[in-house]
Backbone bond lengths (Angstrom), bond angles and torsions (degrees), N, CA, C in turn:
res aa  C-N    CA-C-N  psi(-1)  N-CA   C-N-CA  omega(-1)  CA-C   N-CA-C  phi
1 M - - - 1.447 - - 1.521 110.16 -
2 R 1.347 116.23 -41.61 1.463 118.71 178.25 1.520 110.83 -62.56
3 R 1.343 114.71 -39.48 1.449 119.02 -178.82 1.531 110.50 -62.81
4 V 1.326 118.15 -41.90 1.465 122.45 178.14 1.526 109.80 -63.72
5 A 1.327 116.40 -45.36 1.467 120.06 179.06 1.525 110.59 -62.55
6 S 1.326 116.19 -38.38 1.457 120.70 179.74 1.531 111.06 -66.27
7 V 1.331 117.20 -42.90 1.468 121.51 179.05 1.533 110.02 -65.84
8 V 1.325 116.17 -44.79 1.466 120.48 179.40 1.530 109.78 -63.52
9 G 1.336 116.82 -45.44 1.464 120.85 179.44 1.520 111.23 -61.93
10 G 1.336 117.12 -40.53 1.465 121.04 178.05 1.520 111.83 -65.42
11 G 1.340 114.92 -38.78 1.477 119.52 178.26 1.513 111.61 -65.31
12 V 1.335 116.31 -42.81 1.467 120.90 178.02 1.523 110.27 -62.19
13 L 1.334 116.32 -42.09 1.465 120.92 178.61 1.527 110.67 -62.95
14 A 1.322 116.89 -43.67 1.469 120.83 179.68 1.527 110.93 -62.81
15 I 1.316 116.56 -42.65 1.475 120.14 178.56 1.527 110.13 -64.76
16 G 1.316 116.87 -40.76 1.467 120.99 178.30 1.526 111.24 -61.16
17 I 1.328 117.40 -43.70 1.475 121.13 179.00 1.518 109.93 -64.63
18 L 1.321 116.71 -42.86 1.463 120.91 178.80 1.525 110.80 -60.64
19 L 1.325 117.58 -47.59 1.469 120.96 179.15 1.523 111.28 -63.08
20 F 1.323 117.22 -40.13 1.465 121.00 177.98 1.531 109.63 -59.99
21 G 1.336 116.46 -44.76 1.465 120.73 179.83 1.522 112.04 -62.95
22 V 1.316 116.57 -41.61 1.464 120.38 179.12 1.523 110.53 -63.43
23 V 1.330 116.69 -44.77 1.462 120.46 -179.18 1.526 111.12 -66.41
24 V 1.312 117.53 -49.88 1.467 121.17 -176.24 1.525 111.42 -68.56
25 F 1.320 116.88 -52.86 1.458 119.68 -175.18 1.522 112.51 -80.28
26 G 1.316 117.06 -27.68 1.461 120.01 176.84 1.514 112.16 -65.06
27 N 1.330 117.34 -34.63 1.460 120.92 178.89 1.522 112.06 -70.06
28 R 1.304 117.48 -19.82 1.460 120.60 179.56 1.517 111.62 -84.00
29 D 1.321 118.39 -12.59 1.456 122.87 -179.17 1.520 108.89 -84.95
30 Q 1.318 115.41 101.67 1.457 120.28 179.74 1.519 109.01 -112.91
31 A 1.298 116.87 146.82 1.457 120.94 176.68 1.525 108.46 -61.35
32 P 1.323 118.34 140.89 1.457 120.94 -177.76 1.521 113.43 -68.17
33 V 1.322 117.77 -19.36 1.461 120.92 -177.87 1.516 109.11 -128.40
34 H 1.309 115.46 134.19 1.455 120.96 176.12 1.526 106.80 -116.56
35 V 1.310 117.49 102.69 1.451 121.72 -179.37 1.523 107.88 -83.71
36 L 1.317 116.12 125.00 1.456 121.38 -176.70 1.521 111.98 -83.96
37 N 1.299 115.60 143.49 1.459 122.24 171.98 1.512 106.77 -114.86
38 G 1.307 116.21 128.47 1.448 120.56 -179.73 1.509 109.71 -152.27
39 P 1.323 116.54 -167.71 1.460 120.61 -176.96 1.526 112.39 -62.72
40 G 1.301 115.65 150.18 1.456 122.03 175.79 1.520 112.61 97.70
41 E 1.302 113.62 174.19 1.455 122.92 179.33 1.525 109.01 -83.00
42 A 1.328 117.65 131.62 1.471 122.01 -179.49 1.520 110.16 -97.98
43 F 1.331 115.20 145.14 1.459 121.92 178.67 1.520 110.00 -120.31
44 A 1.324 116.16 151.09 1.461 121.19 176.11 1.520 108.93 -58.60
45 D 1.321 115.86 145.45 1.458 120.98 -176.74 1.518 111.45 -81.07
46 L 1.325 115.52 123.97 1.456 122.36 176.13 1.526 110.43 -97.82
47 C 1.321 116.53 7.21 1.466 125.21 -179.44 1.534 110.57 69.24
48 A 1.314 115.71 -177.17 1.464 120.24 -173.65 1.515 111.91 -128.97
49 A 1.322 117.02 39.56 1.464 119.29 178.72 1.528 109.62 -57.88
50 H 1.303 116.16 137.53 1.461 120.81 179.96 1.519 109.22 -91.18
51 E 1.330 113.86 80.90 1.462 121.70 -178.64 1.517 109.10 -153.59
52 R 1.303 115.06 161.29 1.468 119.45 176.52 1.518 109.59 -65.54
53 T 1.320 115.12 149.41 1.457 119.83 176.37 1.516 109.23 -146.47
54 D 1.283 115.71 162.50 1.453 122.50 176.02 1.526 107.34 -81.20
55 P 1.345 117.96 121.69 1.471 119.47 -178.05 1.528 114.26 -55.80
56 S 1.322 118.07 -23.31 1.465 119.35 178.94 1.528 111.95 -72.41
57 A 1.332 117.03 -9.51 1.466 120.85 179.72 1.528 112.60 -80.11
58 Y 1.336 118.24 -12.50 1.465 120.27 -179.53 1.523 110.66 -71.23
59 N 1.315 116.92 149.53 1.461 121.34 -176.97 1.524 113.20 -101.22
60 S 1.329 117.36 10.64 1.462 120.91 175.41 1.526 108.27 -149.26
61 D 1.316 115.37 160.28 1.461 121.08 178.61 1.525 107.70 -136.96
62 P 1.319 117.10 116.20 1.453 129.99 -7.26 1.530 111.27 -60.24
63 P 1.350 116.86 159.57 1.460 118.88 -179.27 1.527 111.68 -66.10
64 T 1.325 115.25 143.32 1.468 120.68 178.17 1.523 111.79 -110.37
65 N 1.317 117.66 -13.02 1.458 121.46 179.01 1.514 109.35 -169.62
66 G 1.324 115.82 164.79 1.448 120.85 176.55 1.516 112.18 133.97
67 P 1.329 116.31 175.81 1.466 121.30 179.88 1.533 110.90 -60.61
68 H 1.316 115.21 144.29 1.465 120.84 -179.88 1.522 108.95 -165.49
69 L 1.319 115.71 163.70 1.457 120.16 172.93 1.524 107.24 -83.34
70 P 1.323 118.21 137.26 1.476 120.38 -176.07 1.526 112.05 -75.54
71 R 1.312 116.58 88.96 1.462 123.44 179.57 1.519 109.41 -112.98
72 L 1.321 116.82 109.87 1.463 120.69 179.38 1.519 110.84 -68.81
73 P 1.316 117.19 137.46 1.470 118.86 175.42 1.528 109.78 -70.21
74 T 1.324 116.51 129.11 1.463 121.12 179.73 1.521 111.62 -108.12
75 R 1.315 116.07 -10.69 1.467 120.84 175.99 1.521 107.90 -145.32
76 E 1.310 114.75 164.28 1.457 118.97 -173.49 1.528 112.88 -65.76
77 Q 1.324 117.59 -38.81 1.461 120.05 178.32 1.528 108.37 -76.28
78 L 1.322 116.44 106.60 1.456 120.81 -176.92 1.525 109.65 -70.72
79 A 1.324 115.46 137.37 1.459 121.38 -173.18 1.524 113.57 -82.10
80 N 1.345 117.56 -30.29 1.466 119.54 -174.09 1.532 109.84 -165.25
81 D 1.334 114.65 179.52 1.466 120.13 -179.57 1.522 112.46 -64.02
82 D 1.344 118.23 -30.97 1.465 120.06 178.38 1.527 110.72 -61.64
83 E 1.335 117.46 -46.01 1.478 120.66 177.83 1.523 110.59 -64.65
84 L 1.321 116.21 -42.12 1.466 120.37 179.44 1.520 110.48 -59.72
85 L 1.321 117.31 -50.85 1.461 120.46 -176.25 1.524 112.37 -69.01
86 Q 1.327 117.66 -33.97 1.462 119.42 176.71 1.535 109.46 -66.41
87 A 1.335 116.66 -40.77 1.466 120.47 177.63 1.527 110.51 -60.08
88 L 1.334 116.89 -45.05 1.468 120.74 -179.87 1.522 111.19 -67.71
89 E 1.331 116.99 -40.78 1.469 120.45 179.30 1.523 111.27 -57.36
90 L 1.324 116.17 -38.52 1.458 120.57 -177.94 1.528 113.46 -74.06
91 G 1.330 117.34 -20.99 1.460 120.32 179.65 1.511 114.42 118.31
92 N 1.325 117.47 1.20 1.466 120.21 176.57 1.524 109.70 -70.68
93 V 1.310 115.65 156.71 1.458 122.10 170.53 1.514 105.75 -108.43
94 V 1.330 116.17 130.54 1.464 121.71 178.92 1.517 107.62 -112.81
95 I 1.330 115.68 130.36 1.460 120.80 175.54 1.521 106.76 -116.26
96 V 1.329 115.28 117.69 1.455 120.45 178.85 1.524 108.86 -100.63
97 Y 1.313 114.45 144.93 1.460 121.21 -176.68 1.530 108.04 -139.38
98 P 1.347 118.30 151.97 1.462 120.56 -176.82 1.531 115.62 -89.56
99 S 1.315 117.99 -19.06 1.474 120.91 -174.20 1.533 111.68 -74.32
100 R 1.352 115.80 166.98 1.471 120.28 -179.89 1.517 112.86 -60.09
101 R 1.311 115.96 -40.87 1.469 122.13 -179.24 1.523 108.88 -122.77
102 P 1.322 116.14 152.10 1.474 116.88 177.40 1.524 110.33 -66.83
103 P 1.310 117.80 136.76 1.462 120.24 176.45 1.533 110.51 -58.83
104 S 1.321 116.53 148.11 1.468 120.75 -177.15 1.530 112.05 -59.41
105 A 1.330 118.05 -31.60 1.473 120.26 178.35 1.536 110.53 -64.67
106 L 1.323 117.80 -33.18 1.468 120.17 177.09 1.526 111.02 -71.65
107 R 1.338 116.92 -39.60 1.474 119.84 176.67 1.528 110.46 -61.67
108 K 1.325 116.06 -41.08 1.468 119.67 179.20 1.527 110.29 -64.08
109 L 1.316 116.66 -43.54 1.461 120.91 177.82 1.532 110.16 -59.56
110 Q 1.320 116.88 -46.06 1.462 121.58 178.43 1.534 110.71 -60.08
111 D 1.317 116.36 -48.61 1.472 120.73 -179.60 1.528 111.93 -60.72
112 D 1.328 116.46 -42.21 1.465 120.62 -178.77 1.529 112.93 -65.25
113 L 1.329 117.28 -38.88 1.465 120.04 -173.41 1.525 114.51 -93.24
114 A 1.338 117.27 -32.26 1.464 118.04 -173.61 1.524 114.34 -144.00
115 G 1.312 117.46 -13.36 1.458 119.89 -175.15 1.523 110.57 85.74
116 P 1.339 116.24 177.19 1.463 120.07 -178.76 1.528 111.38 -61.19
117 F 1.333 116.36 159.15 1.464 120.72 -179.04 1.525 110.51 -55.92
118 D 1.318 115.06 134.97 1.464 122.95 176.75 1.529 105.90 -141.80
119 P 1.344 118.99 124.06 1.466 121.01 -177.88 1.537 113.26 -57.43
120 E 1.321 116.95 -35.50 1.469 119.57 179.30 1.526 111.38 -69.14
121 L 1.316 116.59 -38.52 1.462 120.96 176.78 1.535 109.74 -65.49
122 A 1.325 116.16 -40.04 1.468 120.42 177.77 1.526 110.74 -65.24
123 A 1.329 118.03 -39.23 1.472 121.65 178.63 1.522 110.88 -65.02
124 A 1.333 116.74 -25.92 1.469 121.56 178.36 1.530 112.17 -88.78
125 G 1.339 117.76 -2.49 1.460 121.01 179.12 1.512 114.37 74.71
126 Q 1.333 117.23 29.13 1.465 121.11 -176.21 1.522 112.91 -123.00
127 A 1.338 117.22 20.83 1.467 120.68 -176.15 1.524 111.36 -106.41
128 V 1.323 114.79 147.78 1.462 121.84 165.70 1.528 103.63 -102.17
129 I 1.316 115.74 113.05 1.460 122.16 -174.11 1.519 108.84 -103.59
130 L 1.331 116.44 125.82 1.459 122.23 176.76 1.519 107.67 -102.43
131 S 1.323 117.45 118.86 1.457 121.11 -174.62 1.528 110.20 -132.89
132 R 1.312 116.47 130.64 1.465 121.93 -178.55 1.525 110.66 -76.74
133 D 1.326 115.21 135.19 1.463 122.26 173.25 1.521 107.05 -141.96
134 P 1.341 116.62 95.88 1.462 119.46 -176.41 1.528 114.06 -64.99
135 S 1.328 118.13 -12.93 1.461 120.32 -178.19 1.532 113.56 -82.21
136 I 1.334 117.10 -13.50 1.467 118.14 -179.91 1.521 109.70 -87.15
137 G 1.293 116.12 151.70 1.457 120.32 -177.84 1.509 114.41 -86.45
138 Q 1.339 117.16 -21.92 1.456 119.22 -177.40 1.524 110.40 -150.36
139 I 1.305 115.29 164.89 1.470 121.19 178.77 1.522 107.90 -61.12
140 T 1.338 115.08 131.90 1.456 120.97 -175.55 1.519 109.95 -135.10
141 A 1.324 116.39 124.18 1.467 121.73 177.20 1.524 108.17 -96.45
142 L 1.337 115.15 139.19 1.459 121.25 -176.53 1.521 110.96 -128.78
143 A 1.324 115.67 140.44 1.461 123.99 171.42 1.521 104.71 -140.58
144 W 1.331 117.87 170.27 1.462 119.43 179.99 1.522 110.28 -57.06
145 R 1.326 117.58 118.33 1.459 126.63 179.19 1.527 114.67 69.92
146 H 1.330 118.83 10.06 1.463 120.38 -176.01 1.526 111.48 -137.31
147 R 1.330 114.93 147.20 1.457 121.97 179.47 1.525 108.85 -143.52
148 L 1.325 114.87 142.98 1.461 121.47 175.05 1.521 107.70 -134.90
149 R 1.307 116.10 124.61 1.464 121.12 176.25 1.520 107.98 -100.60
150 A 1.326 115.22 135.76 1.470 120.42 -177.26 1.524 109.93 -123.14
151 D 1.314 115.36 146.89 1.460 120.54 178.65 1.518 112.62 -78.76
152 S 1.339 116.60 -24.43 1.465 119.45 -179.77 1.528 109.54 -148.56
153 A 1.326 115.29 161.12 1.464 121.04 -178.33 1.524 112.85 -68.24
154 D 1.324 117.61 -21.59 1.465 119.27 179.87 1.528 112.68 -99.50
155 D 1.318 117.43 17.49 1.464 121.98 175.20 1.528 108.57 -63.28
156 P 1.341 119.08 121.70 1.465 121.58 -177.80 1.538 113.42 -62.41
157 Q 1.333 117.48 -19.68 1.457 119.86 178.11 1.535 111.57 -65.71
158 L 1.331 117.11 -28.18 1.472 120.27 177.97 1.525 110.88 -62.45
159 R 1.320 116.43 -44.18 1.468 120.55 178.98 1.530 110.54 -64.91
160 A 1.327 117.07 -44.13 1.465 120.40 179.33 1.530 110.75 -61.51
161 F 1.324 116.83 -41.80 1.465 121.85 178.94 1.528 110.30 -62.91
162 A 1.334 116.46 -53.11 1.469 120.61 -177.56 1.528 111.10 -63.22
163 D 1.304 117.03 -41.69 1.461 120.82 -179.19 1.537 111.00 -63.79
164 F 1.322 117.06 -40.92 1.460 120.53 -178.60 1.530 111.87 -71.52
165 W 1.337 117.87 -45.82 1.463 121.26 -171.48 1.524 114.47 -87.80
166 L 1.312 118.88 -16.59 1.470 120.08 -178.42 1.523 110.24 -58.64
167 G 1.321 116.12 125.20 1.458 122.20 -179.65 1.521 114.07 88.09
168 R 1.324 117.62 -1.53 1.473 121.61 -178.41 1.523 109.28 -112.97
169 G 1.281 116.32 85.15 1.452 120.96 -179.75 1.507 112.46 -96.54
170 Y 1.312 115.44 -147.08 1.459 122.24 -176.63 1.527 112.41 -55.78
171 A 1.312 117.42 -40.53 1.471 120.86 -176.15 1.526 112.33 -58.51
172 E 1.329 118.02 -31.07 1.466 120.68 -178.29 1.514 113.75 -103.95
173 A 1.312 118.05 -21.67 1.462 119.09 -170.40 1.524 114.11 -120.53
174 H 1.342 118.15 17.10 1.461 117.84 -179.62 1.526 111.17 -86.06
175 G 1.305 114.10 162.95 1.463 120.42 -177.93 1.510 112.42 -81.85
176 E 1.322 114.85 167.21 1.466 120.48 -174.75 1.522 112.84 -72.15
177 N 1.315 119.48 -15.04 1.459 121.56 -178.87 1.517 112.97 -93.49
178 C 1.316 117.89 7.23 1.456 121.65 -176.19 1.534 111.16 -104.39
179 P 1.326 115.61 140.21 1.462 119.01 174.26 1.529 110.00 -76.77
180 P 1.328 118.12 168.09 1.465 119.53 174.57 1.522 110.09 -57.00
181 A 1.326 117.26 142.64 1.474 121.18 -178.90 1.524 109.68 -67.45
182 G 1.313 113.72 153.42 1.458 117.79 174.41 1.410 113.36 132.56
């Protein structure tokens, strides 16, 4: 009888240790990539390799992610897709608009969330950049892998998009098949 109790007690102890290990060590096993879900339309990750690419290879228009040359934006009017993608990779939110001047509602949104354009703030990935693109049909907010089209400059979804994605660039929103940027 003692032998049976000893075997049963040992088995219970072994199961307890096993369960303890699963609970303690299992909680430490985290996925290496945490893909964020937030406002706007999400696009498949083309990664952020710093190399030339064919613009037709992008999966969104304007592009929201993909290979590009690392060109920091030095002024609010972005010169090309390389500046746009570098800004998004760093965590900036870019809002493109078709009119000659940014609508006052966009300036207010920019001022409220990040203040006027500053190259150092943009290099830190903390800027809301307003950039004119006469080829687009409507105001479009961009973040790494995300896009939101708005019917008007005072659409409350623009603020929600910019507020959520500001500061969340490639490092936080890239896909699991991408290497570290750089």
